[in-house]
LOZATI-521674 format. One record per residue (C-alpha): x, y, z; chain; residue in three letters. Coordinates in Angstrom, 1 decimal. Example, Ala and Ser with C-alpha at 12.3 -4.5 7.8 and 13.67 -1.06 7.14 Angstrom:
// residues 2
+--------+--------+--------+---+-----+
|      x |      y |      z | c |   r |
+--------+--------+--------+---+-----+
|   12.3 |   -4.5 |    7.8 | A | ALA |
|   13.7 |   -1.1 |    7.1 | A | SER |
+--------+--------+--------+---+-----+
END
This chain:
// residues 170
+--------+--------+--------+---+-----+
|      x |      y |      z | c |   r |
+--------+--------+--------+---+-----+
|  -16.8 |    1.3 |   18.0 | A | MET |
|  -17.9 |   -2.1 |   16.8 | A | ASN |
|  -16.2 |   -5.2 |   18.2 | A | ARG |
|  -14.6 |   -6.2 |   14.9 | A | GLU |
|  -12.7 |   -2.9 |   14.5 | A | ILE |
|  -11.6 |   -3.1 |   18.1 | A | MET |
|  -10.3 |   -6.6 |   17.5 | A | ARG |
|   -8.4 |   -5.5 |   14.4 | A | LYS |
|   -6.8 |   -2.5 |   16.2 | A | ILE |
|   -5.7 |   -4.7 |   19.1 | A | ALA |
|   -4.3 |   -7.1 |   16.7 | A | TYR |
|   -2.3 |   -4.6 |   14.8 | A | ILE |
|   -1.0 |   -3.2 |   18.0 | A | PHE |
|    0.0 |   -6.6 |   19.3 | A | LEU |
|    1.9 |   -7.4 |   16.2 | A | VAL |
|    3.7 |   -4.1 |   16.0 | A | LEU |
|    4.8 |   -4.5 |   19.6 | A | VAL |
|    6.0 |   -8.0 |   19.1 | A | LEU |
|    7.9 |   -7.1 |   15.9 | A | MET |
|    9.3 |   -4.0 |   17.0 | A | HIS |
|   13.0 |   -5.2 |   17.1 | A | GLY |
|   12.8 |   -6.9 |   13.7 | A | ARG |
|   13.7 |   -5.0 |   10.6 | A | THR |
|   12.5 |   -6.2 |    7.2 | A | TRP |
|   12.9 |   -3.0 |    5.0 | A | ALA |
|   16.4 |   -3.2 |    3.9 | A | GLN |
|   17.1 |   -1.7 |    0.4 | A | GLU |
|   17.7 |   -4.6 |   -2.0 | A | GLY |
|   15.6 |   -7.1 |   -0.3 | A | MET |
|   13.1 |   -9.0 |   -2.4 | A | GLU |
|    9.4 |   -8.5 |   -2.0 | A | MET |
|    7.8 |  -11.1 |    0.4 | A | PRO |
|    5.6 |  -13.6 |   -1.3 | A | ALA |
|    2.2 |  -12.4 |    0.0 | A | PHE |
|   -0.9 |  -14.6 |   -0.8 | A | SER |
|   -3.7 |  -13.4 |    1.3 | A | LYS |
|   -4.8 |  -10.1 |   -0.3 | A | PHE |
|   -8.1 |   -9.8 |   -2.3 | A | TYR |
|   -9.0 |   -7.4 |   -5.0 | A | ASP |
|  -11.5 |   -4.9 |   -3.6 | A | LYS |
|  -13.6 |   -4.7 |   -6.7 | A | ASP |
|  -13.7 |   -8.3 |   -7.9 | A | THR |
|  -13.1 |  -10.1 |   -4.6 | A | GLY |
|  -10.6 |  -12.4 |   -6.3 | A | LEU |
|   -7.3 |  -13.4 |   -4.6 | A | PRO |
|   -4.4 |  -11.2 |   -5.3 | A | PHE |
|   -0.8 |  -12.5 |   -4.7 | A | THR |
|    2.7 |  -11.5 |   -5.6 | A | ARG |
|    2.3 |  -13.6 |   -8.7 | A | ASP |
|   -0.6 |  -11.3 |   -9.8 | A | SER |
|    1.9 |   -8.3 |  -10.1 | A | LEU |
|    3.0 |   -7.3 |  -13.7 | A | ASP |
|    6.8 |   -7.8 |  -13.2 | A | ARG |
|    7.5 |   -5.5 |  -16.2 | A | SER |
|    6.4 |   -2.6 |  -14.0 | A | HIS |
|    7.7 |   -1.0 |  -10.9 | A | GLN |
|    5.6 |   -1.7 |   -7.8 | A | GLN |
|    4.4 |    0.6 |   -5.2 | A | VAL |
|    2.7 |   -1.0 |   -2.2 | A | LEU |
|    0.9 |    1.4 |    0.2 | A | ILE |
|   -0.5 |    0.0 |    3.5 | A | PHE |
|   -3.1 |    2.5 |    4.7 | A | TYR |
|   -6.2 |    3.1 |    6.8 | A | ASP |
|   -9.0 |    5.0 |    5.2 | A | PRO |
|   -9.4 |    7.2 |    8.4 | A | GLY |
|   -5.7 |    8.1 |    8.6 | A | CYS |
|   -5.0 |   11.7 |    7.8 | A | GLY |
|   -1.4 |   11.0 |    6.4 | A | HIS |
|   -3.0 |    8.3 |    4.3 | A | CYS |
|   -5.6 |   10.6 |    2.9 | A | GLN |
|   -2.9 |   13.2 |    2.1 | A | GLU |
|   -0.8 |   10.6 |    0.4 | A | LEU |
|   -3.9 |    9.3 |   -1.6 | A | GLY |
|   -4.7 |   12.9 |   -2.8 | A | GLN |
|   -1.1 |   13.6 |   -3.5 | A | GLY |
|   -0.6 |   10.5 |   -5.7 | A | ILE |
|   -4.0 |   11.2 |   -7.5 | A | ALA |
|   -2.8 |   14.7 |   -8.4 | A | LYS |
|    0.7 |   13.6 |   -9.6 | A | MET |
|   -0.4 |   10.4 |  -11.5 | A | LEU |
|    0.4 |   12.1 |  -14.8 | A | ASP |
|    4.0 |   12.7 |  -13.7 | A | THR |
|    4.7 |    9.1 |  -12.9 | A | PHE |
|    6.0 |    6.6 |  -15.4 | A | ALA |
|    3.4 |    4.6 |  -17.2 | A | ALA |
|    5.3 |    1.4 |  -15.9 | A | GLU |
|    4.4 |    2.2 |  -12.2 | A | VAL |
|    1.6 |    0.3 |  -10.6 | A | ASP |
|    0.0 |    1.4 |   -7.2 | A | PHE |
|   -1.5 |   -1.1 |   -4.7 | A | TYR |
|   -3.4 |    0.5 |   -1.9 | A | PHE |
|   -3.7 |   -2.2 |    0.9 | A | ILE |
|   -6.1 |   -2.0 |    3.8 | A | SER |
|   -7.5 |   -4.2 |    6.4 | A | MET |
|  -10.7 |   -2.3 |    6.3 | A | GLN |
|  -13.8 |   -3.6 |    4.2 | A | GLU |
|  -15.0 |   -2.3 |    0.9 | A | LYS |
|  -17.6 |    0.5 |    2.2 | A | PRO |
|  -14.7 |    2.2 |    4.1 | A | LEU |
|  -12.3 |    1.9 |    1.2 | A | VAL |
|  -14.9 |    3.3 |   -1.1 | A | ASP |
|  -15.5 |    6.3 |    1.1 | A | GLY |
|  -11.8 |    7.0 |    1.2 | A | PHE |
|  -11.6 |    6.8 |   -2.7 | A | VAL |
|  -14.8 |    8.8 |   -3.2 | A | ASN |
|  -13.9 |   11.6 |   -0.7 | A | MET |
|  -10.1 |   12.0 |   -1.1 | A | PHE |
|   -8.9 |   10.6 |   -4.5 | A | ALA |
|  -11.6 |    9.7 |   -7.0 | A | PRO |
|   -9.0 |    9.9 |   -9.8 | A | GLN |
|   -7.3 |    6.8 |   -8.4 | A | LEU |
|  -10.4 |    4.4 |   -9.1 | A | ALA |
|  -10.2 |    5.6 |  -12.8 | A | LYS |
|   -6.5 |    4.7 |  -13.4 | A | ASP |
|   -5.7 |    1.3 |  -14.6 | A | LYS |
|   -2.3 |    1.4 |  -12.7 | A | ARG |
|   -4.1 |    1.7 |   -9.3 | A | VAL |
|   -5.7 |   -1.2 |   -7.5 | A | LYS |
|   -7.2 |   -1.4 |   -4.1 | A | PHE |
|   -6.6 |   -4.7 |   -2.2 | A | LEU |
|   -8.2 |   -6.0 |    0.9 | A | TYR |
|   -6.0 |   -7.6 |    3.6 | A | ASP |
|   -8.3 |   -9.3 |    6.0 | A | PRO |
|   -5.6 |  -11.2 |    8.1 | A | GLU |
|   -3.0 |   -8.5 |    8.5 | A | GLY |
|   -0.6 |  -10.3 |    6.2 | A | GLU |
|    1.1 |   -7.0 |    5.2 | A | PHE |
|    2.0 |   -6.3 |    8.8 | A | ILE |
|    3.4 |   -9.7 |    9.3 | A | LEU |
|    5.5 |   -9.7 |    6.1 | A | MET |
|    6.6 |   -6.0 |    5.6 | A | PHE |
|    6.8 |   -4.8 |    9.2 | A | ASN |
|    5.2 |   -1.3 |    8.8 | A | PRO |
|    6.0 |    1.2 |   11.6 | A | LYS |
|    3.2 |    3.8 |   10.9 | A | ASN |
|    0.4 |    4.3 |    8.5 | A | PHE |
|    0.8 |    4.9 |    5.5 | A | PRO |
|    3.6 |    2.5 |    4.9 | A | SER |
|    4.8 |    2.7 |    1.3 | A | THR |
|    7.3 |    0.3 |   -0.2 | A | ALA |
|    8.8 |    0.9 |   -3.7 | A | VAL |
|   10.0 |   -2.1 |   -5.7 | A | PHE |
|   12.1 |   -2.6 |   -8.8 | A | ARG |
|   10.4 |   -4.1 |  -11.9 | A | ALA |
|   11.5 |   -7.7 |  -12.7 | A | ASP |
|   13.5 |   -8.4 |   -9.6 | A | SER |
|   10.9 |   -7.0 |   -7.1 | A | LEU |
|   13.8 |   -5.8 |   -4.9 | A | GLN |
|   13.0 |   -3.0 |   -2.5 | A | LEU |
|   14.2 |    0.5 |   -3.6 | A | ILE |
|   12.8 |    2.4 |   -0.7 | A | LYS |
|   10.3 |    2.1 |    2.2 | A | GLN |
|    8.6 |    5.0 |    3.8 | A | PHE |
|    6.6 |    4.8 |    7.1 | A | ASP |
|    4.3 |    7.5 |    8.2 | A | GLY |
|    5.1 |    9.6 |    5.2 | A | GLU |
|    2.1 |   11.5 |    3.8 | A | GLY |
|    4.0 |   13.8 |    1.4 | A | LYS |
|    4.0 |   12.4 |   -2.1 | A | VAL |
|    6.9 |   14.6 |   -3.1 | A | GLU |
|    9.3 |   12.5 |   -1.0 | A | ASN |
|    8.2 |    9.3 |   -2.7 | A | ILE |
|    7.8 |   10.8 |   -6.2 | A | ALA |
|   11.5 |   10.9 |   -6.9 | A | GLN |
|   11.6 |    7.1 |   -7.2 | A | TYR |
|    8.6 |    7.0 |   -9.7 | A | LEU |
|    9.2 |    9.9 |  -12.2 | A | GLN |
|    9.1 |    9.4 |  -16.0 | A | LYS |
|   12.4 |    9.2 |  -17.6 | A | ALA |
|   13.5 |   12.4 |  -19.3 | A | ASN |
+--------+--------+--------+---+-----+
END
């Protein structure tokens, strides 16, 4: 394993250990003002202000090599048509573009083609510091406009459990 990957793994472990007792994810809390993400395709900064506040937001912190993350990516890709058009998905990873591209190409190529889906790069682990994930994938669903937390899932790879918060209105 190369040194950079080992450093990131050690950093993630340390942060998770230090933050173990702190709870962020309480329903109704406002989305933290993240500012250090980058759009995987353009390389441009992506902040909370970049979100379309007329849409519901789904932030998914994942690792391309994580089996539950791969399962969730596949599930979302298969169910995209069942979700409301006003739901945006942000897949956030600390891994660089080649690994993310491999994840997309192998497990969920449909995601790259949908305008509601963006892949973001988190080089400094800001998601960990602000959202306090417990496991990969960590999925947070936020209301449109207020950006208040509806529900957070940690370690959940089954899209069916998340889908109930994202369905089209009947």
